[in-house]
Backbone as ProteinMPNN parsed JSONL, in Angstrom:
{"seq_chain_A": "MNSSIQCIANTYELTKYFIERKYKSLVERENKNPLGTDGRIVLAWAKLIGEMWYGSGNVVRPDLFKRILG", "coords_chain_A": {"N_chain_A": [[-7.794, 26.438, 19.035], [-7.366, 23.761, 18.392], [-9.555, 22.415, 19.634], [-11.701, 23.541, 18.264], [-11.224, 22.704, 15.617], [-11.407, 19.928, 16.012], [-14.123, 19.686, 16.766], [-15.49, 20.601, 14.45], [-14.456, 18.81, 12.563], [-15.581, 16.471, 13.428], [-18.183, 16.66, 12.733], [-20.432, 14.938, 11.181], [-21.844, 15.112, 8.61], [-20.564, 17.273, 7.321], [-17.879, 16.433, 7.258], [-18.129, 14.099, 5.734], [-18.928, 15.258, 3.321], [-16.541, 16.491, 2.54], [-14.73, 14.331, 2.5], [-15.798, 12.793, 0.458], [-15.205, 14.413, -1.61], [-16.96, 16.362, -2.595], [-16.765, 19.016, -2.408], [-15.41, 20.127, -4.502], [-16.941, 21.435, -6.426], [-17.379, 23.892, -5.261], [-14.944, 25.179, -5.492], [-14.494, 25.278, -8.202], [-16.339, 26.997, -9.304], [-17.792, 29.369, -11.557], [-18.774, 31.934, -10.964], [-17.37, 33.672, -8.669], [-16.875, 34.769, -5.304], [-15.989, 38.066, -4.914], [-14.768, 38.991, -2.635], [-13.791, 36.776, -1.487], [-11.579, 33.922, -0.887], [-10.727, 32.611, -3.123], [-11.185, 29.885, -2.93], [-9.18, 28.861, -1.327], [-9.375, 28.41, 1.463], [-11.241, 26.354, 1.536], [-9.84, 24.329, 0.145], [-7.636, 24.019, 1.85], [-8.902, 23.104, 4.16], [-9.948, 20.704, 3.2], [-7.587, 19.305, 2.703], [-6.587, 19.133, 5.314], [-8.629, 17.617, 6.585], [-8.375, 15.257, 5.114], [-5.801, 14.455, 5.924], [-6.301, 14.068, 8.628], [-8.153, 11.955, 8.668], [-7.134, 9.983, 6.949], [-4.399, 10.019, 7.064], [-0.969, 8.994, 7.626], [0.318, 9.358, 10.008], [0.16, 9.934, 13.608], [-0.083, 12.472, 14.507], [-1.326, 15.571, 13.463], [-0.641, 18.555, 11.926], [-2.108, 21.639, 11.638], [-1.013, 23.69, 9.973], [-1.108, 24.954, 7.341], [-3.887, 25.424, 7.03], [-4.368, 27.106, 9.248], [-2.726, 29.286, 8.619], [-3.912, 30.277, 6.231], [-6.49, 30.807, 7.118], [-5.966, 32.802, 8.962]], "CA_chain_A": [[-7.795, 26.031, 17.639], [-7.506, 22.31, 18.335], [-10.915, 21.987, 19.961], [-12.574, 23.973, 17.163], [-10.998, 21.792, 14.489], [-11.954, 18.624, 16.382], [-15.587, 19.768, 16.714], [-15.929, 20.694, 13.057], [-14.07, 17.576, 11.873], [-16.465, 15.391, 13.864], [-19.535, 16.899, 12.232], [-20.495, 13.857, 10.195], [-22.262, 15.539, 7.275], [-19.531, 18.119, 6.735], [-16.703, 15.606, 6.984], [-18.487, 13.233, 4.593], [-18.914, 16.138, 2.153], [-15.151, 16.699, 2.135], [-14.122, 13.034, 2.202], [-16.312, 12.382, -0.858], [-14.733, 15.437, -2.548], [-18.066, 17.13, -3.17], [-16.4, 20.429, -2.294], [-14.766, 20.572, -5.748], [-17.821, 22.379, -7.126], [-17.206, 25.217, -4.65], [-13.687, 25.756, -5.957], [-14.517, 25.404, -9.66], [-17.448, 27.843, -9.731], [-17.46, 30.512, -12.411], [-19.108, 33.157, -10.239], [-16.684, 33.629, -7.377], [-17.04, 35.908, -4.407], [-14.83, 38.948, -5.07], [-14.147, 39.182, -1.33], [-13.415, 35.451, -0.994], [-10.174, 33.506, -0.923], [-10.564, 31.767, -4.313], [-11.246, 28.475, -2.556], [-8.007, 28.415, -0.565], [-9.795, 27.856, 2.761], [-11.877, 25.07, 1.243], [-8.791, 23.365, -0.186], [-6.836, 23.764, 3.055], [-9.7, 22.266, 5.05], [-9.997, 19.372, 2.583], [-6.284, 18.685, 2.946], [-6.516, 18.84, 6.741], [-9.537, 16.49, 6.848], [-7.739, 14.068, 4.547], [-4.699, 14.053, 6.796], [-6.849, 13.591, 9.9], [-8.864, 10.694, 8.518], [-6.406, 8.978, 6.171], [-2.967, 10.235, 7.178], [-0.195, 7.872, 8.147], [0.849, 9.668, 11.339], [-0.779, 10.163, 14.7], [-0.152, 13.909, 14.758], [-1.617, 16.391, 12.286], [-0.42, 19.978, 12.194], [-2.954, 22.42, 10.733], [-0.275, 24.911, 9.628], [-1.633, 25.602, 6.137], [-5.236, 25.916, 7.333], [-4.26, 28.23, 10.174], [-2.136, 30.432, 7.91], [-4.901, 30.825, 5.301], [-7.586, 31.339, 7.911], [-5.494, 34.034, 9.593]], "C_chain_A": [[-8.042, 24.532, 17.548], [-8.944, 21.879, 18.602], [-11.903, 22.399, 18.874], [-12.446, 23.036, 15.967], [-11.592, 20.424, 14.788], [-13.48, 18.622, 16.299], [-16.09, 19.777, 15.266], [-15.626, 19.395, 12.315], [-14.942, 16.397, 12.275], [-17.929, 15.675, 13.588], [-19.694, 16.004, 11.007], [-20.795, 14.344, 8.778], [-21.187, 16.368, 6.58], [-18.295, 17.309, 6.361], [-16.957, 14.688, 5.798], [-18.432, 14.025, 3.289], [-17.493, 16.322, 1.631], [-14.45, 15.392, 1.784], [-14.545, 12.555, 0.819], [-15.968, 13.389, -1.953], [-15.854, 16.199, -3.257], [-17.789, 18.62, -3.14], [-15.801, 20.979, -3.587], [-15.624, 21.59, -6.492], [-17.716, 23.787, -6.543], [-15.984, 25.931, -5.204], [-13.745, 26.073, -7.449], [-15.653, 26.28, -10.187], [-16.961, 28.991, -10.603], [-17.685, 31.831, -11.678], [-18.515, 33.082, -8.837], [-16.937, 34.9, -6.596], [-15.805, 36.806, -4.538], [-14.101, 39.221, -3.75], [-13.642, 37.861, -0.743], [-11.929, 35.165, -1.136], [-9.864, 32.598, -2.114], [-10.477, 30.283, -3.968], [-10.074, 27.974, -1.729], [-8.377, 27.832, 0.789], [-10.421, 26.485, 2.561], [-10.823, 24.009, 0.963], [-7.921, 23.026, 1.022], [-7.599, 22.878, 4.03], [-9.784, 20.835, 4.501], [-8.688, 18.619, 2.827], [-6.163, 18.268, 4.411], [-7.41, 17.647, 7.097], [-8.942, 15.196, 6.31], [-6.605, 13.55, 5.415], [-5.22, 13.479, 8.111], [-7.46, 12.202, 9.764], [-8.037, 9.611, 7.842], [-4.89, 9.115, 6.253], [-2.255, 9.061, 7.839], [0.302, 8.115, 9.569], [-0.243, 9.86, 12.374], [-1.005, 11.639, 14.957], [-0.391, 14.642, 13.44], [-1.439, 17.837, 12.689], [-1.211, 20.799, 11.18], [-2.295, 23.725, 10.268], [-0.875, 25.663, 8.447], [-3.008, 26.195, 6.409], [-5.189, 27.141, 8.236], [-3.727, 29.481, 9.479], [-3.163, 31.082, 6.974], [-6.065, 31.443, 6.051], [-7.221, 32.675, 8.55], [-5.398, 35.158, 8.617]], "O_chain_A": [[-8.836, 24.081, 16.723], [-9.49, 21.059, 17.864], [-12.852, 21.665, 18.598], [-13.447, 22.627, 15.378], [-12.216, 19.818, 13.917], [-14.069, 17.657, 15.811], [-17.011, 19.039, 14.917], [-16.446, 18.929, 11.524], [-15.033, 15.419, 11.533], [-18.812, 15.016, 14.137], [-19.155, 16.288, 9.937], [-20.063, 14.013, 7.845], [-20.929, 16.185, 5.391], [-17.735, 17.48, 5.279], [-16.084, 14.521, 4.947], [-17.949, 13.525, 2.273], [-17.266, 16.311, 0.421], [-13.65, 15.36, 0.849], [-13.741, 11.976, 0.09], [-16.395, 13.233, -3.096], [-15.691, 16.627, -4.4], [-18.498, 19.401, -3.776], [-15.698, 22.196, -3.74], [-15.095, 22.508, -7.12], [-17.938, 24.768, -7.253], [-15.992, 27.151, -5.364], [-13.117, 27.027, -7.908], [-15.903, 26.303, -11.392], [-15.864, 29.515, -10.411], [-16.863, 32.743, -11.772], [-19.105, 32.49, -7.933], [-17.18, 35.965, -7.163], [-14.687, 36.35, -4.296], [-12.943, 39.638, -3.756], [-13.124, 37.835, 0.374], [-11.133, 36.046, -1.459], [-8.853, 31.896, -2.114], [-9.779, 29.522, -4.637], [-9.983, 26.778, -1.456], [-7.764, 26.859, 1.228], [-10.16, 25.56, 3.331], [-10.908, 22.9, 1.492], [-7.518, 21.877, 1.197], [-7.012, 21.998, 4.659], [-9.698, 19.871, 5.261], [-8.7, 17.425, 3.124], [-5.689, 17.172, 4.71], [-6.984, 16.76, 7.837], [-8.998, 14.159, 6.972], [-6.468, 12.343, 5.614], [-4.656, 12.524, 8.647], [-7.3, 11.364, 10.651], [-8.221, 8.43, 8.135], [-4.172, 8.386, 5.569], [-2.873, 8.245, 8.522], [0.671, 7.166, 10.261], [-1.426, 9.937, 12.043], [-2.009, 12.02, 15.559], [0.261, 14.364, 12.433], [-2.017, 18.293, 13.675], [-0.996, 20.66, 9.977], [-2.964, 24.755, 10.182], [-1.125, 26.865, 8.533], [-3.267, 27.345, 6.056], [-5.906, 28.113, 7.998], [-4.207, 30.589, 9.716], [-3.27, 32.308, 6.933], [-6.572, 32.493, 5.656], [-8.06, 33.569, 8.665], [-5.016, 36.267, 8.989]]}, "name": "protein", "num_of_chains": 1, "seq": "MNSSIQCIANTYELTKYFIERKYKSLVERENKNPLGTDGRIVLAWAKLIGEMWYGSGNVVRPDLFKRILG"}
């Protein structure tokens, strides 16, 4: 899990997309996927990226992201 998160979090374009909060349009769409998670994975990833890049601690626990992904 850690290595996967590190690889994805170090994908510049994707991380920039989340840091600049451009993902909001994905969550606020009118036409949602009926099989989707109502944006919960997107929001959990945004929170995790924010903690990784701007958090005050050295350790980040991806509990919420892991729970929603599971």
